[in-house]
C-alpha positions as CSV (number, residue, x, y, z in Angstrom):
1,G,6.7,-37.7,28.9
2,T,8.9,-37.0,31.9
3,E,9.6,-39.4,34.8
4,R,7.2,-37.4,37.1
5,G,5.6,-39.9,39.4
6,R,6.7,-42.9,37.5
7,L,10.4,-43.4,38.3
8,R,9.9,-47.2,38.9
9,A,8.3,-47.7,35.5
10,Y,10.9,-45.4,33.9
11,K,13.7,-47.6,35.2
12,E,11.9,-50.8,34.2
13,F,10.8,-49.9,30.7
14,V,12.5,-46.7,29.4
15,M,16.0,-46.3,30.7
16,R,17.4,-49.2,28.6
17,P,20.2,-49.1,26.0
18,E,17.8,-50.5,23.4
19,M,15.2,-47.9,24.0
20,M,14.9,-44.5,22.3
21,I,13.8,-41.8,24.6
22,T,13.1,-38.1,24.2
23,S,12.3,-36.6,27.6
24,K,13.5,-34.7,30.6
25,S,14.8,-36.5,33.7
26,E,15.9,-34.9,37.0
27,T,17.1,-38.3,38.3
28,F,19.1,-39.2,35.2
29,K,20.1,-35.6,34.5
30,F,19.1,-35.2,30.9
31,D,16.7,-33.1,28.8
32,N,16.6,-34.1,25.2
33,R,13.0,-33.1,24.5
34,I,12.3,-32.3,20.8
35,P,9.8,-30.2,18.9
36,R,6.3,-31.8,18.4
37,K,6.8,-32.0,14.6
38,D,10.0,-34.0,15.1
39,Y,8.3,-36.2,17.7
40,M,5.5,-36.9,15.1
41,R,8.1,-38.0,12.6
42,I,9.7,-40.3,15.1
43,L,6.2,-41.8,15.9
44,D,5.7,-42.5,12.2
45,M,8.8,-44.6,12.2
46,T,8.2,-46.4,15.5
47,R,6.8,-50.0,15.6
48,Y,6.4,-50.6,19.4
49,S,5.8,-48.4,22.5
50,I,4.9,-48.8,26.1
51,T,2.1,-46.8,27.9
52,I,2.9,-46.1,31.5
53,A,1.3,-43.6,33.8
54,D,2.5,-41.9,37.0
55,D,1.5,-43.4,40.3
56,N,-1.0,-40.6,41.0
57,Y,-2.8,-41.5,37.7
58,N,-2.9,-45.1,38.6
59,D,-4.0,-44.5,42.2
60,N,-6.8,-42.3,41.0
61,Y,-7.8,-44.4,37.9
62,F,-6.9,-41.7,35.5
63,I,-6.0,-42.6,31.9
64,T,-3.9,-41.0,29.2
65,P,-4.6,-40.8,25.5
66,R,-1.1,-42.2,24.7
67,V,-2.8,-45.5,23.9
68,F,-4.7,-43.9,21.0
69,E,-1.7,-41.8,19.9
70,N,0.1,-45.1,19.4
71,Y,-2.9,-46.7,17.6
72,M,-3.2,-43.7,15.3
73,H,0.5,-44.0,14.3
74,D,0.3,-47.8,13.8
75,I,2.5,-48.5,16.8
76,I,1.9,-51.7,18.7
77,N,0.9,-50.3,22.1
78,F,2.1,-52.3,25.1
79,T,0.5,-51.3,28.4
80,E,2.1,-51.6,31.8
81,M,-0.1,-53.6,34.2
82,P,-1.1,-50.9,36.7
83,F,-2.4,-48.5,34.0
84,D,-6.1,-48.3,33.3
85,K,-7.4,-50.5,36.1
86,D,-10.9,-49.8,35.1
87,E,-10.2,-51.2,31.6
88,H,-11.6,-48.2,29.7
89,L,-8.9,-48.5,27.0
90,V,-7.2,-51.8,27.5
91,S,-8.6,-54.9,29.1
92,M,-6.6,-56.5,31.9
93,N,-6.2,-59.7,30.0
94,D,-5.2,-58.0,26.7
95,W,-2.1,-59.7,25.2
96,T,-0.3,-56.3,25.0
97,R,-0.4,-55.9,28.8
98,V,3.0,-56.5,30.3
99,H,4.4,-56.8,33.8
100,D,8.0,-56.0,33.0
101,F,10.6,-55.2,30.3
102,K,11.5,-58.8,29.8
103,E,7.9,-59.8,29.0
104,M,7.6,-56.8,26.6
105,M,10.8,-57.7,24.8
106,E,9.7,-61.4,24.5
107,K,6.4,-60.2,22.9
108,I,8.2,-57.9,20.6
109,G,10.4,-60.8,19.5
110,Y,7.4,-62.9,18.8
111,L,5.8,-60.1,16.7
112,K,9.1,-59.6,14.8
113,A,9.2,-63.3,14.0
114,D,5.5,-63.4,12.9
115,E,4.6,-60.5,10.6
116,S,1.1,-61.8,10.2
117,E,0.5,-61.5,14.0
118,Y,2.0,-58.0,13.9
119,I,-0.5,-57.0,11.1
120,R,-3.4,-58.7,12.9
121,L,-2.6,-56.6,16.1
122,L,-2.3,-53.4,14.0
123,K,-5.8,-54.1,12.5
124,L,-7.2,-54.8,15.9
125,Q,-5.9,-51.5,17.2
126,R,-7.2,-49.6,14.2
127,S,-10.7,-51.0,14.9
128,K,-10.6,-49.4,18.3
129,I,-10.4,-45.9,16.8
130,T,-14.1,-45.3,16.7
131,P,-16.0,-42.0,16.2
132,E,-16.9,-41.7,19.9
133,I,-13.2,-41.9,20.7
134,T,-12.1,-39.3,18.2
135,D,-14.9,-36.9,18.8
136,G,-14.5,-37.0,22.6
137,S,-18.0,-38.3,23.4
138,Y,-16.7,-41.5,25.0
139,V,-14.9,-39.5,27.7
140,Y,-17.8,-37.0,28.0
141,N,-20.2,-39.9,28.6
142,L,-17.9,-41.4,31.3
143,L,-17.9,-38.1,33.1
144,R,-21.7,-37.5,33.1
């Protein structure tokens, strides 16, 4: 996604030499967005990603399906602390919640060093992809 409403998080997590980004940024003056099919190919090769939301989302308790997009592509999903304050998708004490880039990179280092823990987290994420998530009834029931 773009930096819209999340420049602070963009600077913290995304605009790093070790990070791959395909996006558009007015602040950093680039637009290297790619077609969806290329994006899907990249997702299938990715092991770790961060879910951040713009400040308007966070202030209004909105959530994004990016968490499940990561789960469905077997990507360990790290979640920035302000996202999903109501804990619909990720509990506040979940190990994958992070405050900053340093903490995320430390956790990635831990998972790289312990393949069994990496596999355990993947299995845990897969278990969260339930029929009520994939058919939309979870969100529908929240809105009723």
